[in-house]
C-alpha positions as a printed NumPy array, in Angstrom:
array([[179.366,  61.906, 139.812],
       [177.384,  62.457, 136.615],
       [178.415,  60.818, 133.38 ],
       [177.615,  62.871, 130.307],
       [178.662,  60.396, 127.61 ],
       [176.288,  57.486, 127.269],
       [176.323,  54.541, 124.841],
       [172.751,  54.597, 123.518],
       [172.096,  51.96 , 120.845],
       [171.234,  53.337, 117.442],
       [168.351,  50.888, 117.127],
       [166.569,  52.655, 119.988],
       [165.8  ,  55.664, 117.788],
       [163.217,  55.603, 115.03 ],
       [164.025,  57.792, 112.009],
       [161.185,  59.668, 110.377],
       [160.566,  61.128, 106.933],
       [163.352,  62.962, 105.215],
       [163.794,  66.571, 106.255],
       [165.121,  69.174, 103.838],
       [167.648,  71.233, 105.776],
       [169.221,  74.575, 105.056],
       [172.945,  75.09 , 104.85 ],
       [174.577,  78.369, 105.63 ],
       [177.31 ,  79.341, 103.279],
       [180.806,  79.295, 104.749],
       [181.701,  82.123, 102.366],
       [181.84 ,  85.233, 104.558],
       [180.941,  87.425, 101.56 ],
       [177.694,  85.596, 100.938],
       [175.56 ,  86.183, 104.005],
       [172.345,  84.236, 103.585],
       [171.596,  83.778, 107.279],
       [169.319,  86.26 , 109.009],
       [167.317,  85.054, 111.979],
       [165.157,  87.1  , 114.304],
       [163.001,  86.324, 117.323],
       [159.633,  87.94 , 117.937],
       [158.727,  89.239, 121.386],
       [155.086,  89.793, 120.489],
       [152.323,  87.207, 120.781],
       [154.78 ,  84.407, 121.665],
       [152.395,  81.397, 121.581],
       [153.966,  78.536, 123.461],
       [157.555,  79.549, 122.761],
       [157.869,  78.693, 119.057],
       [159.091,  82.187, 118.262],
       [161.754,  81.909, 115.583],
       [161.471,  83.252, 112.085],
       [164.279,  83.12 , 109.545],
       [165.168,  83.94 , 105.98 ],
       [166.415,  80.468, 105.122],
       [164.052,  77.634, 104.238],
       [163.157,  75.641, 107.342],
       [162.644,  71.9  , 107.389],
       [159.015,  70.856, 107.244],
       [157.319,  68.818, 109.955],
       [157.763,  65.07 , 109.688],
       [155.682,  62.009, 110.451],
       [156.485,  59.138, 112.741],
       [156.288,  55.415, 112.158],
       [159.302,  54.598, 109.964],
       [161.578,  51.729, 110.9  ],
       [165.296,  52.246, 111.205],
       [167.105,  51.371, 107.967],
       [169.67 ,  48.567, 108.225],
       [172.485,  50.718, 106.849],
       [172.736,  54.323, 108.003],
       [175.313,  55.052, 105.325],
       [172.621,  54.494, 102.688],
       [170.503,  57.366, 104.059],
       [170.371,  60.659, 102.237],
       [172.159,  63.494, 103.961],
       [168.964,  65.234, 105.082],
       [167.599,  61.959, 106.449],
       [170.809,  61.322, 108.355],
       [170.797,  64.867, 109.724],
       [167.3  ,  64.401, 111.122],
       [168.197,  60.975, 112.521],
       [171.254,  62.179, 114.442],
       [169.487,  65.335, 115.648],
       [166.78 ,  63.231, 117.259],
       [169.545,  61.33 , 118.952],
       [170.895,  64.628, 120.299],
       [167.472,  65.346, 121.781],
       [167.369,  61.928, 123.447],
       [170.753,  62.567, 125.   ],
       [169.779,  66.062, 126.139],
       [166.673,  64.796, 127.931],
       [168.871,  62.682, 130.189],
       [169.415,  65.893, 132.153],
       [165.725,  66.816, 132.404],
       [165.166,  68.92 , 135.51 ],
       [168.887,  69.364, 136.197],
       [170.09 ,  72.155, 133.875],
       [167.904,  75.154, 134.718],
       [168.388,  78.033, 134.115],
       [170.463,  76.568, 131.295],
       [168.798,  74.663, 128.435],
       [169.057,  70.939, 127.825],
       [171.53 ,  70.259, 125.005],
       [172.784,  67.092, 123.362],
       [175.656,  66.593, 120.909],
       [176.692,  63.724, 118.634],
       [179.915,  63.459, 116.586],
       [179.593,  61.378, 113.397],
       [182.347,  60.252, 111.04 ],
       [182.007,  57.948, 108.044],
       [178.444,  57.112, 109.02 ],
       [179.373,  56.083, 112.584],
       [178.912,  57.819, 115.929],
       [182.366,  58.417, 117.384],
       [181.42 ,  60.715, 120.258],
       [178.374,  61.883, 122.198],
       [177.472,  63.875, 125.263],
       [174.992,  66.199, 126.921],
       [174.99 ,  69.167, 129.287],
       [174.411,  67.626, 132.742],
       [174.081,  70.681, 134.964],
       [174.472,  74.466, 134.99 ],
       [178.111,  75.351, 135.527],
       [179.431,  72.091, 134.101],
       [180.868,  71.667, 130.576],
       [178.481,  71.859, 127.668],
       [177.351,  68.977, 125.473],
       [179.884,  69.718, 122.733],
       [182.798,  69.432, 125.159],
       [181.724,  66.   , 126.399],
       [181.101,  64.763, 122.86 ],
       [184.479,  66.017, 121.605],
       [186.251,  64.399, 124.554],
       [184.482,  61.153, 123.721],
       [185.484,  61.378, 120.054],
       [189.114,  62.368, 120.638],
       [191.153,  62.577, 117.425],
       [188.256,  61.092, 115.462],
       [186.503,  64.473, 115.645],
       [188.777,  65.814, 112.895],
       [186.832,  66.142, 109.608],
       [183.729,  64.759, 111.326],
       [180.215,  66.208, 111.545],
       [179.021,  67.571, 114.894],
       [175.293,  67.516, 115.565],
       [174.083,  69.751, 118.384],
       [170.485,  70.504, 119.386],
       [171.21 ,  74.168, 120.232],
       [173.543,  76.678, 118.64 ],
       [177.051,  76.399, 120.178],
       [177.875,  79.245, 122.535],
       [180.411,  81.847, 121.458],
       [181.181,  83.645, 124.701],
       [183.076,  83.097, 127.938],
       [180.785,  82.378, 130.871],
       [181.328,  79.714, 133.494],
       [182.714,  77.628, 130.623],
       [184.78 ,  78.544, 127.516],
       [183.062,  78.986, 124.104],
       [181.992,  75.739, 122.454],
       [182.638,  77.285, 119.039],
       [186.353,  77.414, 119.803],
       [186.33 ,  73.793, 120.974],
       [184.722,  72.709, 117.678],
       [187.165,  74.766, 115.638],
       [190.145,  73.431, 117.574],
       [188.922,  69.868, 117.048],
       [188.868,  70.572, 113.265],
       [185.338,  69.346, 112.68 ],
       [184.291,  69.693, 109.051],
       [180.585,  70.356, 109.488],
       [178.197,  71.408, 112.265],
       [174.448,  70.696, 112.195],
       [172.39 ,  72.873, 114.568],
       [168.851,  72.091, 115.691],
       [167.897,  75.668, 116.589],
       [169.446,  79.08 , 117.084],
       [169.96 ,  80.11 , 120.711],
       [167.425,  82.83 , 121.715],
       [169.86 ,  84.112, 124.354],
       [170.888,  87.562, 123.026],
       [174.437,  86.886, 124.232],
       [174.646,  83.982, 121.801],
       [171.946,  84.401, 119.162],
       [173.513,  83.623, 115.742],
       [177.028,  84.682, 116.836],
       [178.034,  81.049, 117.33 ],
       [176.954,  80.209, 113.792],
       [178.778,  83.229, 112.404],
       [181.974,  82.247, 114.221],
       [181.848,  78.722, 112.801],
       [181.159,  79.838, 109.231],
       [183.928,  82.432, 109.421],
       [186.268,  79.596, 110.425],
       [185.38 ,  77.754, 107.212],
       [183.076,  75.167, 108.814],
       [179.981,  74.129, 106.879],
       [176.918,  74.894, 109.048],
       [173.353,  73.619, 108.654],
       [170.601,  75.133, 110.813],
       [167.   ,  74.17 , 111.565],
       [167.09 ,  70.366, 111.505],
       [164.28 ,  68.969, 113.697],
       [163.801,  72.54 , 114.878],
       [160.326,  72.052, 116.363],
       [161.532,  69.069, 118.381],
       [164.475,  71.025, 119.76 ],
       [162.253,  73.993, 120.665],
       [159.667,  71.822, 122.353],
       [162.351,  70.322, 124.594],
       [163.436,  73.767, 125.828],
       [160.174,  75.724, 125.663],
       [160.674,  77.002, 129.204],
       [164.177,  78.294, 128.526],
       [163.081,  79.937, 125.26 ],
       [160.054,  81.605, 126.815],
       [162.111,  82.957, 129.709],
       [164.708,  84.403, 127.33 ],
       [162.163,  86.1  , 125.086],
       [159.614,  87.382, 127.614],
       [161.481,  87.806, 130.89 ],
       [159.042,  85.473, 132.643],
       [158.986,  81.733, 133.304],
       [156.895,  79.438, 131.118],
       [153.62 ,  78.787, 132.969],
       [151.51 ,  75.645, 132.646],
       [148.197,  74.771, 134.309],
       [147.448,  71.227, 135.51 ],
       [144.191,  69.806, 136.803],
       [142.123,  66.638, 136.872],
       [138.527,  66.303, 135.74 ],
       [135.767,  63.727, 135.403],
       [134.34 ,  62.602, 132.082],
       [131.338,  64.901, 132.659],
       [133.539,  67.96 , 133.119],
       [133.871,  68.378, 136.898],
       [137.17 ,  69.453, 138.468],
       [138.474,  66.677, 140.738],
       [140.821,  66.963, 143.687],
       [142.863,  63.865, 142.858],
       [145.277,  62.434, 140.342],
       [145.127,  59.074, 138.588],
       [146.508,  55.816, 139.868],
       [150.264,  55.564, 139.335],
       [150.591,  59.194, 138.166],
       [152.863,  60.071, 141.102],
       [155.019,  56.954, 140.779],
       [158.273,  56.809, 138.819],
       [157.377,  56.977, 135.135],
       [153.948,  58.474, 135.855],
       [152.992,  61.681, 134.11 ],
       [152.755,  63.709, 137.35 ],
       [156.162,  62.532, 138.539],
       [157.606,  63.546, 135.154],
       [155.947,  66.967, 135.35 ],
       [157.6  ,  67.577, 138.715],
       [160.892,  66.631, 137.101],
       [160.337,  68.918, 134.133],
       [159.15 ,  72.085, 135.917],
       [161.375,  74.254, 138.135],
       [158.557,  75.376, 140.404],
       [155.016,  74.358, 141.341],
       [152.264,  76.597, 142.756],
       [150.098,  74.752, 145.271],
       [147.12 ,  75.448, 147.502],
       [147.928,  76.242, 151.137],
       [145.64 ,  73.364, 152.127],
       [148.348,  70.963, 150.952],
       [150.922,  72.257, 153.442],
       [150.935,  68.982, 155.388],
       [151.546,  66.981, 152.204],
       [154.446,  68.909, 150.675],
       [157.041,  66.231, 151.383],
       [155.031,  63.748, 149.299],
       [154.729,  66.075, 146.304],
       [158.033,  65.254, 144.643],
       [159.351,  63.658, 141.48 ],
       [160.168,  59.977, 141.727],
       [162.253,  59.895, 138.556],
       [165.624,  58.299, 139.244],
       [167.648,  60.974, 137.475],
       [165.994,  63.739, 139.475],
       [165.666,  62.448, 143.038],
       [168.009,  65.078, 144.452],
       [166.58 ,  68.035, 142.508],
       [162.941,  68.885, 143.157],
       [160.804,  71.829, 142.04 ],
       [160.473,  74.818, 144.343],
       [157.078,  74.607, 146.028],
       [155.23 ,  77.924, 145.986],
       [152.384,  78.397, 148.45 ],
       [149.935,  81.303, 148.545],
       [148.741,  82.004, 152.085],
       [145.341,  83.656, 151.659],
       [144.192,  86.226, 154.206],
       [140.828,  84.5  , 154.638],
       [142.44 ,  81.294, 155.917],
       [141.551,  80.461, 159.507],
       [145.182,  79.756, 160.265],
       [148.502,  79.575, 158.494],
       [149.877,  76.095, 159.059],
       [152.689,  76.767, 156.637],
       [154.129,  79.634, 158.595],
       [153.551,  77.927, 161.911],
       [155.088,  74.551, 161.13 ],
       [158.828,  74.266, 161.63 ],
       [158.963,  70.582, 160.742],
       [157.016,  70.871, 157.509],
       [159.977,  70.359, 155.177],
       [162.61 ,  67.714, 155.586],
       [166.176,  68.975, 155.373],
       [166.724,  67.092, 152.1  ],
       [163.274,  67.97 , 150.746],
       [162.286,  70.618, 148.205],
       [162.548,  74.319, 148.908],
       [159.293,  75.996, 149.982],
       [158.367,  79.627, 149.32 ],
       [155.288,  81.174, 150.932],
       [153.71 ,  84.31 , 149.469],
       [151.641,  86.273, 151.95 ],
       [150.296,  89.755, 152.582],
       [151.599,  92.339, 155.025],
       [148.623,  91.95 , 157.337],
       [149.667,  88.335, 158.026],
       [153.456,  88.591, 158.41 ],
       [155.588,  91.604, 159.246],
       [158.469,  91.01 , 156.859],
       [160.056,  88.631, 154.39 ],
       [162.639,  86.108, 155.479],
       [163.736,  82.483, 155.7  ],
       [162.955,  80.311, 158.705],
       [165.253,  77.738, 160.289],
       [163.2  ,  75.014, 158.587],
       [164.116,  76.37 , 155.154],
       [160.729,  77.967, 154.429],
       [161.114,  81.337, 152.731],
       [158.396,  83.935, 153.29 ],
       [157.809,  86.625, 150.669],
       [155.568,  89.479, 151.807],
       [153.738,  91.404, 149.079],
       [151.351,  94.351, 149.159],
       [149.096,  92.494, 146.759],
       [149.554,  88.877, 145.766],
       [149.138,  88.347, 142.042],
       [150.489,  85.968, 139.433],
       [152.672,  88.564, 137.755],
       [154.541,  89.272, 141.026],
       [155.034,  85.552, 141.682],
       [156.407,  84.97 , 138.179],
       [158.758,  87.94 , 138.523],
       [160.099,  86.394, 141.72 ],
       [160.546,  83.05 , 139.941],
       [162.415,  84.74 , 137.098],
       [164.817,  86.389, 139.534],
       [165.403,  82.996, 141.124],
       [166.388,  81.615, 137.708],
       [163.309,  79.451, 137.198],
       [162.457,  78.719, 133.563],
       [159.124,  76.957, 134.071],
       [156.346,  76.903, 136.672],
       [153.374,  74.555, 137.074],
       [150.096,  75.866, 138.545],
       [148.518,  72.756, 140.095],
       [144.801,  72.87 , 140.937],
       [144.459,  70.568, 143.917],
       [143.139,  70.837, 147.451],
       [141.209,  73.914, 148.562],
       [142.028,  76.16 , 145.649],
       [140.167,  79.33 , 146.618],
       [143.541,  80.998, 147.141],
       [144.509,  80.053, 143.573],
       [141.431,  81.4  , 141.776],
       [142.881,  84.913, 141.568],
       [146.116,  83.535, 140.113],
       [144.191,  81.439, 137.605],
       [142.189,  84.471, 136.529],
       [145.405,  86.467, 136.146],
       [146.86 ,  83.701, 134.009],
       [144.067,  83.884, 131.469],
       [143.309,  87.599, 131.494],
       [146.934,  88.76 , 131.416],
       [147.984,  86.02 , 128.978],
       [150.577,  84.674, 131.391],
       [149.476,  81.073, 130.861],
       [150.995,  79.162, 127.945],
       [150.097,  75.493, 128.377],
       [147.329,  73.342, 129.87 ],
       [147.667,  69.733, 131.03 ],
       [144.416,  67.916, 131.866],
       [144.02 ,  64.41 , 133.238],
       [140.565,  63.015, 132.447],
       [139.772,  60.346, 135.013],
       [137.37 ,  57.456, 134.329],
       [134.767,  58.829, 136.727],
       [131.335,  60.445, 136.595],
       [131.088,  63.221, 139.152],
       [127.816,  63.8  , 141.018],
       [126.752,  66.969, 142.794],
       [128.474,  67.663, 146.124],
       [131.054,  64.916, 145.534],
       [133.654,  65.518, 148.266],
       [136.456,  64.954, 145.751],
       [135.18 ,  67.707, 143.488],
       [137.066,  70.996, 143.375],
       [134.861,  74.032, 143.944],
       [135.869,  76.485, 141.243],
       [133.854,  79.236, 139.606],
       [135.057,  80.338, 136.187],
       [132.178,  82.617, 135.213],
       [134.716,  85.297, 134.455],
       [136.397,  83.204, 131.759],
       [135.628,  83.987, 128.145],
       [135.796,  81.381, 125.41 ],
       [139.41 ,  80.606, 124.545],
       [140.798,  78.747, 121.559],
       [143.58 ,  76.24 , 122.169],
       [146.249,  75.002, 119.796],
       [148.182,  71.807, 119.209],
       [145.803,  69.639, 121.221],
       [147.307,  66.195, 121.854],
       [146.205,  63.238, 123.926],
       [147.637,  60.004, 125.247],
       [146.212,  57.01 , 127.069],
       [147.441,  56.523, 130.65 ],
       [145.975,  53.271, 131.901],
       [142.367,  54.126, 132.632],
       [142.915,  57.9  , 132.28 ],
       [143.456,  60.172, 129.291],
       [146.001,  62.992, 129.36 ],
       [145.291,  66.108, 127.272],
       [147.907,  68.743, 126.457],
       [147.381,  71.984, 124.571],
       [148.71 ,  75.51 , 124.239],
       [146.97 ,  78.877, 124.488]])
């Protein structure tokens, strides 16, 4: 049983600089809200543009003030929105194809209710937070990281729950890019006389759900590339010490992404490629294998004991000259037969399966992945790159080195390059 309302201490969150936020008038005659999403040149899923003034980016490093009541309203809005994001991330890897959402109910400077969306099909964050707040929700402020839904799906509209609870104000981190929802939830709340503020910690909220946003706006899953390299620039067929353990960056990536594309040479190691994060032990990414026609044999298709019954789902993409037809074996391995295997076809399959994000992992014998990698760059299907720089100097013909020719690749500029120290390694992240 999953608990969606968690008592997280306020001191665990560090407020940042004040953030000017934009309120939407509750007067139905004065329509100042007009938000649109661009489908062209998406760039790592930060797609929104709006007519109201957005909050600027903030800096980190400020200590929590002793009295929250003394904070200005925009400071408090940013503070509680970051708390919503922390709550939402409790369900990392569990909500797809839904987004992660957190909600906090605040009254008289105190948190009286909180919750997050634990899993697709279960109640949304607002419902859990309102249940937690009870009667205290009346005349309170509801903070939610994503625009409340305004339609009947597997759950009733969250807008109606907020209206029924008689909240006075709603602060929204970002507008929902889902065309079923987009801005209609905000309109419903303002028409009901509720004061609505939009765009608080917007970048943070978008970053958390970049896969969901990209899928909604492009019709394809968000694709990231991961590889390891030496300090002198050689691709390495290994990951750093502790990276696969609970809390390690690789374990967290497997929790974050819905699917992972792997070399067929790793077929005997699939059961070990899984997230060790406690909150995600029962939900693992779909493992996607490309069976190349030049392989001497197909151990994936031949092995019936490759995947444990409780292990992750495995999908094998192969050509018609290797297998007669698509299907699912008794061991749970699904075979997808294509005329031509390419990245676009694989991503279309992932979209139909409801996957929001896919990780292309360069490990093992990656000759069968070179075509996919080329597709990713040339067709602009790749959005993000994660690189682990290991504290090693690679020499020629090192058996751990990955043989990969990228003579076809033109110079590419990256954006938002960030790095972090991971023991003896350095992790780089950037967007294309």
